[in-house]
C-alpha positions in Angstrom: 50.4 106.1 86.0 46.7 106.4 85.5 46.0 105.1 89.0 48.6 107.6 90.3 47.0 110.5 88.5 43.4 109.5 89.6 44.6 109.2 93.2 46.1 112.7 93.2 42.9 114.2 91.7 40.8 112.4 94.4 43.0 113.8 97.1 42.7 117.3 95.6 38.9 117.0 95.4 38.1 115.5 98.8 40.9 115.8 101.3 39.8 118.0 104.2 42.8 120.3 104.5 43.1 122.1 101.2 46.4 123.7 102.2 48.1 120.2 101.8 46.8 119.4 98.3 49.1 121.4 96.1 50.4 119.3 93.2 54.1 119.8 94.1 53.5 118.8 97.7 51.6 115.6 96.7 54.1 114.6 94.1 57.1 115.2 96.4 55.3 113.1 99.1 54.7 110.3 96.7 58.3 110.3 95.5 59.6 110.3 99.1 57.4 107.2 99.9 58.4 105.5 96.7 62.1 105.8 97.4 61.7 104.9 101.1 59.9 101.7 100.2 63.0 100.4 98.4 65.5 100.4 101.3 66.5 102.7 104.2 69.2 104.5 102.3 67.3 105.5 99.1 65.5 108.8 99.3 64.0 111.7 97.5 65.7 115.0 98.1 63.7 118.2 97.6 65.6 121.3 96.8 66.4 122.2 100.4 67.5 118.7 101.3 69.7 118.4 98.2 71.4 121.7 99.1 71.9 120.4 102.7 73.5 117.2 101.4 75.9 119.3 99.2 76.8 121.4 102.3 77.5 118.2 104.2 79.9 117.0 101.5 81.9 120.2 102.0 82.7 118.9 105.5 80.7 120.9 108.1 77.1 120.6 109.4 75.2 121.4 112.5 74.1 118.4 114.5 75.1 116.0 117.4 77.7 113.9 115.5 76.2 110.4 115.2 75.9 108.1 112.2 72.7 106.1 112.1 71.2 103.4 110.0 68.3 100.9 110.0 69.1 97.5 111.6 66.4 94.9 112.1 63.9 97.6 111.1 65.0 99.9 114.0 66.8 103.3 113.9 70.2 102.3 115.3 73.3 104.3 116.0 76.1 102.8 113.9 78.7 104.9 115.9 79.0 108.3 117.4 81.7 110.5 115.9 84.5 111.4 118.3 84.9 115.0 119.5 81.1 115.6 119.0 78.2 116.3 121.4 76.7 112.9 120.9 79.9 111.1 121.7 80.5 113.2 124.8 76.9 112.7 126.0 77.5 109.0 126.1 75.6 107.7 123.1 77.0 104.3 122.0 77.2 102.1 118.9 74.2 99.8 118.9 71.8 102.2 120.8 68.3 102.1 119.3 66.7 105.5 119.0 63.0 105.1 119.8 62.1 108.8 120.0 63.5 112.2 118.8 62.1 115.2 120.7 59.5 112.8 122.1 58.3 111.8 118.6 58.5 108.0 118.1 60.8 106.8 115.3 59.0 103.6 114.6 57.5 104.7 111.3 60.1 107.5 110.7 62.1 107.4 107.5 65.9 107.4 108.0 66.2 110.7 106.1 63.6 112.3 108.3 65.3 111.1 111.5 68.6 112.5 110.3 66.9 115.8 109.5 65.2 115.9 112.9 68.5 115.5 114.7 70.3 118.2 112.8 69.8 121.9 113.4 71.5 125.2 114.3 74.6 125.1 116.5 73.5 125.8 120.1 70.0 124.4 119.8 69.1 121.2 121.6 67.5 117.9 120.7 66.1 115.1 123.0 66.8 111.5 122.2 65.3 108.4 123.9 67.3 105.2 123.3 67.2 101.6 124.2 70.5 100.0 125.2 71.1 96.3 125.6 72.8 96.8 129.0 70.1 99.0 130.4 66.7 97.9 131.8 64.9 101.1 131.0 65.0 103.6 128.1 67.7 106.3 128.5 67.0 110.0 127.8 69.6 112.4 126.5 69.3 116.1 125.9 72.1 117.2 123.6 73.2 120.6 122.4 74.0 120.7 118.7 77.3 122.0 117.4 79.1 122.4 114.1 80.5 119.0 113.3 84.1 119.1 112.1 86.1 116.1 113.3 89.8 115.2 113.3 90.0 111.6 112.1 93.5 110.2 113.1 94.2 110.2 116.8 96.2 108.8 119.7 99.3 107.6 117.7 101.8 106.2 120.2 103.8 103.2 121.1 102.2 100.5 123.2 105.3 98.4 123.8 108.7 98.3 122.3 108.3 98.9 118.6 104.5 98.1 118.6 102.6 101.2 117.5 99.0 102.1 117.8 96.8 104.6 115.9 93.1 105.2 116.0 91.1 106.2 112.9 87.6 107.6 113.8 86.2 108.1 110.3 87.3 108.3 106.6 87.3 111.9 105.2 89.4 113.7 102.6 92.4 114.4 105.0 92.5 110.9 106.6 95.0 109.2 104.4 97.5 112.1 104.6 97.1 112.4 108.4 97.6 108.7 108.9 100.7 108.7 106.8 102.1 111.6 108.8 101.6 109.8 112.1 103.0 106.5 110.7 106.1 108.2 109.3 106.7 109.7 112.7 106.3 106.3 114.4 108.5 104.6 111.8 111.3 107.1 112.4 111.1 106.2 116.1 111.4 102.4 115.5 107.9 101.2 114.4 108.0 97.4 113.9 104.3 96.5 114.1 101.0 98.3 114.1 97.6 98.1 115.7 95.1 100.0 113.5 92.0 100.7 115.6 88.8 101.0 113.5 86.4 100.3 116.3 83.3 102.5 116.3 84.5 104.0 113.0 81.2 104.6 111.0 83.0 105.0 107.7 83.0 107.9 105.3 84.4 108.4 101.8 85.2 105.5 99.5 88.3 107.3 98.0 89.7 107.7 101.6 89.3 104.0 102.3 91.1 103.2 99.1 93.9 105.7 99.8 94.4 104.2 103.3 94.3 100.6 102.1 96.9 101.1 99.3 99.5 102.3 101.8 99.8 98.7 103.0 99.0 96.7 99.8 101.2 95.8 96.8 100.4 97.6 93.6 97.5 96.2 91.6 96.0 94.3 94.5 92.2 94.4 94.7 90.8 96.6 97.5 87.1 96.5 96.9 84.6 95.9 94.0 81.1 97.1 93.4 78.4 95.1 91.6 75.1 96.5 90.5 72.2 95.9 88.1 73.7 98.4 85.6 77.0 97.1 84.2 78.4 100.6 84.6 78.2 100.2 88.4 80.5 97.1 88.2 83.9 98.3 89.1 87.1 96.9 90.7 89.2 99.2 92.7 92.9 98.3 93.0 95.9 99.7 94.7 97.6 102.1 92.3 100.8 103.0 94.1 103.8 101.3 95.6 103.0 100.5 99.2 104.5 102.9 101.8 104.5 100.3 104.6 104.8 97.0 102.8 106.4 94.9 105.6 105.0 96.2 108.9 102.8 93.5 110.6 99.3 94.8 111.2 96.4 93.9 113.5 93.1 95.8 112.7 90.6 96.2 115.6 86.9 96.1 114.6 83.6 95.9 116.3 79.9 96.4 115.6 80.4 100.1 115.3 82.8 99.6 112.4 80.9 100.3 109.2 81.0 101.2 105.5 84.5 102.5 104.6 85.9 100.8 107.8 84.6 97.5 106.5 86.2 98.1 103.1 89.6 98.7 104.7 89.3 95.7 107.1 88.1 93.4 104.3 90.8 94.5 101.9 93.6 93.9 104.4 92.1 90.6 105.6 91.5 89.1 102.2 95.0 90.1 100.9 96.5 88.5 104.0 98.0 91.8 104.9 96.5 92.1 108.4 94.9 90.0 111.2 91.4 91.2 112.2 90.7 91.1 116.0 87.5 92.0 117.8 83.8 91.6 116.9 81.7 91.3 113.7 81.3 94.6 111.9 78.0 96.5 111.3 77.3 95.4 107.7 76.8 98.7 105.7 78.0 98.0 102.2 75.6 99.5 99.7 76.5 102.2 97.1 74.2 105.2 96.9 74.3 107.4 93.7 72.9 110.9 93.8 71.0 111.6 90.6 69.9 115.3 90.0 66.3 115.7 88.9 64.1 118.6 87.9 63.7 121.9 89.8 66.8 121.5 92.0 65.7 118.1 93.4 67.5 114.8 93.3 67.2 111.2 94.3 69.7 109.2 96.3 69.4 105.6 94.9 71.1 102.4 95.9 72.7 101.3 92.7 75.3 98.7 93.8 76.8 96.8 96.7 80.4 96.5 97.9 82.3 93.2 97.9 85.7 92.4 99.4 88.6 91.2 97.2 87.4 87.5 97.7 83.9 88.7 96.7 82.3 88.5 100.1 79.2 90.7 100.3 79.6 93.3 103.1 76.0 94.6 103.2 73.9 93.2 106.0 76.5 90.6 106.7 79.5 92.5 108.0 83.1 91.3 108.3 84.0 88.5 110.6 87.3 89.0 112.4 90.0 86.3 112.3 90.1 86.3 116.1 86.8 87.0 117.8 87.2 88.8 121.1 84.0 90.0 122.7 84.2 93.1 125.0 82.0 93.8 128.0 79.7 96.8 127.6 81.1 98.4 130.8 84.6 98.2 129.4 83.5 99.7 126.1 81.9 102.6 128.0 85.1 103.2 130.1 87.2 103.2 126.9 84.9 105.7 125.3 85.2 107.9 128.4 89.0 107.7 128.2 88.9 108.8 124.6 86.8 111.8 125.6 89.4 112.7 128.2 92.2 112.3 125.7 90.4 114.4 123.1 89.8 117.2 125.5 93.5 117.1 126.3 92.9 116.7 130.0 96.3 115.9 131.5 95.1 114.7 134.9 95.7 110.9 134.8 93.1 110.4 137.5 90.4 111.4 135.0 91.1 108.2 133.1 89.5 105.0 134.1 91.1 101.5 134.3 89.9 99.6 131.3 90.3 95.9 130.6 90.7 96.3 126.8 91.1 92.6 126.0 90.8 93.3 122.3 93.8 95.5 122.3 95.7 93.1 124.6 95.0 90.2 122.1 96.2 92.4 119.2 99.5 93.1 121.0 99.9 89.4 121.7 99.3 88.5 118.1 101.9 91.1 116.9 104.4 89.8 119.5 104.0 86.3 118.1 104.5 87.6 114.5 107.6 89.5 115.4 109.0 86.5 117.3 108.2 84.2 114.4 109.8 86.4 111.8 112.9 87.0 113.9 112.5 90.8 114.1 114.9 92.1 116.7 113.5 94.3 119.5 114.5 98.0 119.2 115.8 99.7 122.3 115.5 103.5 121.9 115.1 106.0 124.6 112.9 108.1 122.4 110.2 105.4 122.3 108.2 105.8 125.5 106.4 102.5 126.3 102.8 103.1 127.4 100.6 100.6 129.3 97.8 98.9 127.5 95.2 99.8 130.1 
């Protein structure tokens, strides 16, 4: 502390620009650097940033709709949120952002990068990204908007009795919205389910728990947290009787599945409740606690890490699917484009591209095998409109 105090006084005495040497500015800068040095997700929140974070929790913010993290020390898109400007512009999970408004991100803190991409609805931001499938950097100019996203989409039947539903993130309404769609499908003859969590960047822990326990028996472990402070050590279990206890499930995951998505996938996999198909998940499994400080400030501090029911660490390791099915980047891009068409409710079938979704095909094959093995009889019902996989 003596070294810290002497350093501040030397700066105030000698630094060339006196307008940058106020005590509060120097202390806040020091705190920001201190938290940033711990990990990419810990940060100091000044009064304005703390208020912005509280506004985000309320469910709306101005931005381009992407979730970012630090992977291999580079600012990486975990996944773009559907129905947002970033998604429609063509940003993809795994894209590395190397510049924001032509400012390099190499030494930029994660919190500063997020702040730079947010802004008033209607304003624009320029991103330069590296993509594995592209030889040269890609440039995007994206108009910001108010981000408010529906999270449960595209519920329909793939084949006789095999349903499909896509969850794009985990927010407060997600569990109830998913139950509504599954109840509808069940009333129409649902016998098996594909739950698509690909490119789902996560969201609220409580939402992940609420979704998981719809499929798990009461008192089964969903996820646990372990931290340095014993008060951070918690085991979260399913509390209610499962609503869908017997429906066979395949969960689709990929490198854009993170955080709450990994909690759901790990819970269903470890409890032998679902088969995971696709590619290894992102690996974002740390718990950040927001601790209010003086003068309206706060710190966001990593205080624990998430573990699956079998005590597998999620953070920086991800969840390995039971059946690994790589997907070509061009097919991922076509699939993303088809989701945009669906979300905009464009009825012209010619707008959709032919996609070789081999992950979804494998999921359907797995469920057919399970249904055949268990002896479940096919349902023939004119109300169930079979839809092609592609």
